[in-house]
C-alpha positions in Angstrom: 102.5 41.8 -3.2 104.5 44.5 -4.9 108.2 44.5 -4.4 110.6 47.5 -5.0 114.3 47.7 -4.9 116.8 50.5 -5.5 117.3 53.9 -4.1 117.9 55.6 -7.4 115.5 57.6 -9.6 114.4 54.5 -11.6 113.1 51.6 -9.6 111.7 48.3 -10.8 108.4 47.4 -9.2 107.4 43.7 -9.5 103.7 43.4 -10.1 103.5 39.6 -10.5 105.8 36.6 -10.6 105.4 33.0 -11.6 107.6 29.9 -12.2 109.5 29.9 -15.4 112.3 31.5 -17.5 111.7 34.5 -19.7 112.9 33.7 -23.3 111.7 36.4 -25.8 109.6 39.5 -26.3 108.0 40.9 -29.4 107.5 44.5 -30.3 103.8 44.5 -29.3 104.8 43.4 -25.8 104.0 39.7 -26.3 106.0 37.7 -23.8 107.4 34.2 -24.2 108.6 32.1 -21.3 109.5 28.5 -20.7 108.9 25.9 -18.0 111.3 23.1 -18.6 111.0 22.5 -22.3 107.5 23.9 -22.7 107.1 27.3 -24.3 104.2 29.6 -23.2 103.0 33.0 -24.4 101.3 36.0 -22.8 99.5 38.9 -24.5 98.5 40.6 -21.3 101.8 41.4 -19.4 101.9 37.9 -17.8 98.4 37.9 -16.3 97.6 34.8 -18.4 99.7 32.3 -20.3 98.9 29.9 -23.1 101.0 26.9 -24.3 102.7 27.5 -27.6 104.8 24.4 -28.1 107.3 22.1 -26.4 110.7 20.7 -27.3 111.0 16.9 -27.2 111.8 15.6 -23.8 113.1 12.2 -22.8 111.5 10.4 -19.9 114.5 10.8 -17.7 114.7 14.5 -18.5 111.0 14.8 -17.7 111.7 13.3 -14.3 114.5 15.8 -13.8 112.0 18.6 -14.3 110.5 17.8 -10.9 113.7 19.1 -9.2 114.9 22.7 -9.8 118.4 21.8 -8.8 118.4 18.8 -11.2 117.1 21.1 -14.0 119.9 23.6 -13.3 122.6 20.9 -13.3 121.3 19.5 -16.6 120.7 23.0 -18.1 117.1 21.8 -18.7 115.8 25.0 -20.3 115.0 26.6 -23.6 118.1 28.5 -24.4 117.0 30.4 -27.5 113.7 31.1 -29.3 112.9 32.7 -32.7 109.2 33.6 -33.4 108.1 33.7 -37.0 105.3 35.8 -38.4 103.2 32.8 -39.5 102.9 31.6 -35.9 105.8 29.3 -36.3 108.8 29.1 -34.0 112.3 27.8 -33.8 113.9 26.9 -30.5 117.2 25.6 -29.2 118.4 23.9 -26.1 121.8 22.2 -25.4 120.7 19.1 -27.4 119.8 20.7 -30.7 117.5 23.0 -32.8 113.8 22.4 -33.3 110.9 23.9 -35.2 107.1 23.8 -35.1 103.9 25.8 -35.2 101.9 27.1 -32.3 99.7 24.4 -30.9 101.8 21.5 -32.1 102.1 18.6 -29.6 105.9 18.6 -29.9 108.4 20.5 -32.0 110.5 18.5 -34.5 114.3 18.4 -34.8 115.5 20.7 -37.6 117.4 19.0 -40.5 120.9 20.5 -40.2 123.6 20.2 -42.8 126.1 18.0 -40.9 129.4 19.1 -42.3 132.4 17.3 -40.9 131.8 18.1 -37.2 129.0 17.6 -34.8 126.7 20.6 -34.2 127.3 22.9 -31.3 123.7 24.3 -30.5 123.4 28.1 -30.5 123.2 30.6 -27.7 120.8 32.7 -29.7 118.5 32.5 -32.8 117.9 35.5 -35.0 115.2 36.4 -37.5 115.8 38.7 -40.5 113.9 39.9 -43.5 111.6 37.4 -45.1 111.6 35.2 -42.0 115.2 34.1 -42.6 116.6 32.4 -39.4 120.3 32.5 -38.6 122.4 31.1 -35.8 126.1 30.6 -35.1 127.5 27.7 -33.1 128.2 28.2 -29.4 130.4 26.2 -27.1 133.9 25.9 -25.8 135.4 23.0 -27.8 138.7 21.5 -26.7 140.8 21.5 -28.8 139.6 24.5 -30.8 137.8 23.7 -34.0 136.1 25.5 -36.9 132.9 27.2 -36.0 129.9 27.6 -38.4 127.1 29.9 -39.2 123.8 28.4 -40.2 120.8 29.8 -42.1 117.2 28.6 -42.7 114.8 29.9 -45.4 112.0 27.4 -44.6 110.9 28.3 -41.1 113.6 26.3 -39.3 112.7 23.0 -40.9 116.2 22.8 -42.4 119.5 24.7 -41.9 122.5 24.9 -44.2 126.0 26.1 -43.5 126.4 29.7 -44.6 129.9 30.4 -43.5 132.7 28.6 -41.6 135.2 30.4 -39.4 138.6 28.6 -39.4 140.1 27.3 -36.2 141.3 30.1 -34.0 139.4 33.0 -35.6 136.6 32.8 -33.1 135.7 30.7 -30.1 132.0 30.8 -30.8 129.1 33.1 -32.0 127.2 35.0 -29.3 124.6 36.6 -31.5 123.5 38.0 -34.9 121.7 41.3 -34.9 119.9 42.7 -38.0 120.6 46.3 -38.8 117.6 47.5 -40.7 119.1 50.9 -41.4 122.3 49.5 -43.0 120.8 46.3 -44.4 123.3 43.9 -42.9 123.9 41.7 -39.9 126.1 42.4 -36.9 127.9 39.3 -35.8 129.1 39.2 -32.2 131.8 36.6 -31.3 133.9 35.6 -28.3 135.9 34.9 -26.2 139.7 35.2 -25.6 142.7 36.8 -27.2 142.0 37.6 -30.8 138.7 35.7 -30.8 136.2 38.5 -29.7 134.9 40.7 -32.4 132.1 42.5 -34.0 131.7 42.0 -37.8 129.4 42.9 -40.7 127.6 40.2 -42.6 125.8 41.1 -45.8 122.1 40.5 -46.2 122.8 37.8 -48.8 125.4 36.2 -46.5 128.0 36.4 -49.3 130.3 39.0 -47.7 131.8 39.4 -44.2 134.3 41.6 -42.6 135.3 42.5 -39.1 134.7 46.0 -37.9 136.7 45.5 -34.6 138.4 42.5 -33.3 140.9 41.1 -30.7 140.0 42.9 -27.5 137.8 42.2 -24.5 136.1 45.6 -25.3 134.9 43.8 -28.5 133.3 40.9 -26.5 129.5 41.6 -26.6 126.4 39.4 -26.5 123.7 42.0 -27.1 123.9 45.5 -28.6 121.6 48.5 -28.7 121.4 50.0 -32.2 121.3 53.8 -32.0 121.6 54.7 -35.7 125.2 55.7 -36.4 126.6 53.8 -33.4 126.1 50.7 -31.2 126.1 50.7 -27.4 126.7 47.5 -25.4 128.1 46.2 -22.2 130.9 43.7 -22.3 130.8 40.0 -21.3 134.2 39.4 -19.8 135.6 37.5 -16.9 139.2 38.4 -17.5 138.9 42.2 -17.4 136.7 44.8 -15.7 133.5 45.0 -17.7 132.5 48.2 -19.5 129.8 50.1 -21.3 131.0 50.8 -24.8 129.9 53.1 -27.6 131.0 51.8 -31.0 130.9 54.1 -34.1 129.6 52.0 -37.0 131.5 53.8 -39.8 135.0 53.9 -38.3 135.0 51.3 -35.5 136.1 54.0 -33.0 135.4 52.9 -29.4 134.5 55.0 -26.4 134.5 53.4 -22.9 131.6 55.2 -21.1 131.6 53.5 -17.7 132.5 50.3 -15.8 130.1 47.6 -14.6 130.5 45.2 -11.7 129.8 42.0 -13.6 129.7 40.5 -17.1 126.7 41.3 -19.3 124.9 38.5 -21.2 121.4 40.0 -21.4 120.1 43.3 -22.6 116.7 44.4 -23.9 114.8 47.5 -24.8 111.3 48.1 -23.3 109.7 51.1 -24.9 111.9 54.1 -23.9 113.8 52.1 -21.4 117.1 50.4 -22.1 117.8 47.4 -19.7 120.8 45.2 -19.1 121.8 42.9 -16.3 125.1 41.8 -14.8 126.0 38.2 -14.0 127.9 36.7 -11.0 130.5 34.3 -12.3 133.9 33.1 -10.8 136.4 35.8 -11.7 139.0 38.0 -10.0 137.3 40.9 -11.9 133.8 40.2 -10.6 133.8 40.7 -6.9 130.1 41.3 -6.2 127.7 38.5 -5.2 124.7 40.3 -6.7 123.2 40.3 -10.2 121.8 43.7 -11.0 119.2 45.1 -13.4 120.5 48.4 -14.8 118.1 50.8 -16.6 118.6 53.9 -18.7 116.6 56.4 -20.8 119.4 57.3 -23.2 121.7 54.1 -23.1 124.5 56.2 -21.6 123.5 57.2 -18.0 122.5 54.0 -16.1 120.9 53.4 -12.7 120.6 50.1 -10.7 116.9 49.4 -10.4 116.8 45.8 -9.0 119.2 43.3 -7.5 119.4 39.7 -6.4 122.1 37.8 -4.5 123.7 34.7 -6.0 122.5 31.6 -4.1 124.7 29.1 -2.2 124.9 26.5 -5.0 128.2 26.1 -6.9 128.2 28.3 -10.0 130.0 25.9 -12.3 127.5 23.1 -11.6 124.4 24.9 -10.8 124.7 28.0 -13.1 126.0 31.5 -12.6 123.8 34.0 -10.8 121.9 36.1 -13.3 118.8 38.1 -13.9 117.7 36.9 -17.4 116.2 39.4 -19.9 114.3 38.3 -23.0 115.8 38.4 -26.5 114.1 41.0 -28.7 112.6 44.4 -28.0 109.2 45.7 -26.9 107.4 49.0 -27.6 105.9 48.8 -24.1 107.5 49.9 -20.8 106.6 46.6 -19.1 109.7 44.8 -18.0 110.1 41.0 -17.8 113.1 39.4 -16.1 113.7 36.0 -14.6 116.0 34.8 -11.9 118.7 32.2 -12.4 120.7 30.8 -9.5 119.8 33.8 -7.2 118.1 33.9 -3.9 114.3 34.2 -3.7 113.8 34.6 -7.5 115.5 31.5 -8.9 113.4 29.9 -11.6 110.7 32.7 -11.5 109.6 35.2 -14.1 109.1 38.7 -12.7 107.0 41.2 -14.5 106.4 44.9 -13.6 107.0 48.5 -14.3 109.5 51.2 -13.5 108.8 53.8 -11.0 110.4 57.1 -11.9 110.9 58.9 -8.5 111.7 62.1 -10.3 114.9 64.2 -10.2 115.6 67.3 -8.3 115.4 70.5 -10.4 118.7 71.9 -11.7 120.1 74.6 -9.5 
């Protein structure tokens, strides 16, 4: 049964849904989703799925997979996935980082340079030229500690430390985004005080400098690259969230509009820009709904789908969110999954956008 939401000009129409969590999308529209620690792939807009690989899973965690609430409590999910051109993949959960090839019975733990501190597994994994895989540590250590950037040149089999941020410079790394036009990485960090920032990391990883730093307007998880500028929505629980345009050459910021929740997920599907808001405990997030926002130009946005946070405690059983895949697709087929929201929790929704048309200009 098809489901529509929204009274704007762009409406998301769900064509199919199934259990799982959307993880990644490739430019040709190939979708990747997880069920527990198993990764599946679809080449036909979610009509059929095939198993790709699975992260190692202990017997007691496998037992927890029988309960959706237990899985949420334990954060039993694939948090990040990088797909490599030779059909290899690298994945992360809250226990570590793993690598393998499609069809393998189980992915193997990556050999990670230990340094002097235990690894904090990443929120995202990024692939650059030549199949180089990068990630930055993610977590909220107490007390604060140095945070590290890791790189792999062997398909995720091993990672070495590429850069260390001293204590207090950042809380953690949200994401690394390759800028093909400028030939460098954008590093996105969080979270408080002087810690949020957007910086430029050279392709050879030898040089790094901050473009902007020290404001909640610099706190991003995903960005849209529009040539001479970036557009993103902020991920803040201590200020009202905003859509920001950032000029690459000067660091000049323009606040384009406000959003009702923090933004962790954003993705481009063909000519559609998509982002979602998250429901988390905050005086600045007063709505109880996670919303999918869509745009044709990354500046004018419309709500196209919404789901209400469910009754389970957000700190223990996750914030309410509509999860979008990492990556981008050349197809206008949208994939999103529900997390801690009514009706759609733990389900992958796939569909298209209905453009209701706009009245002619007077």
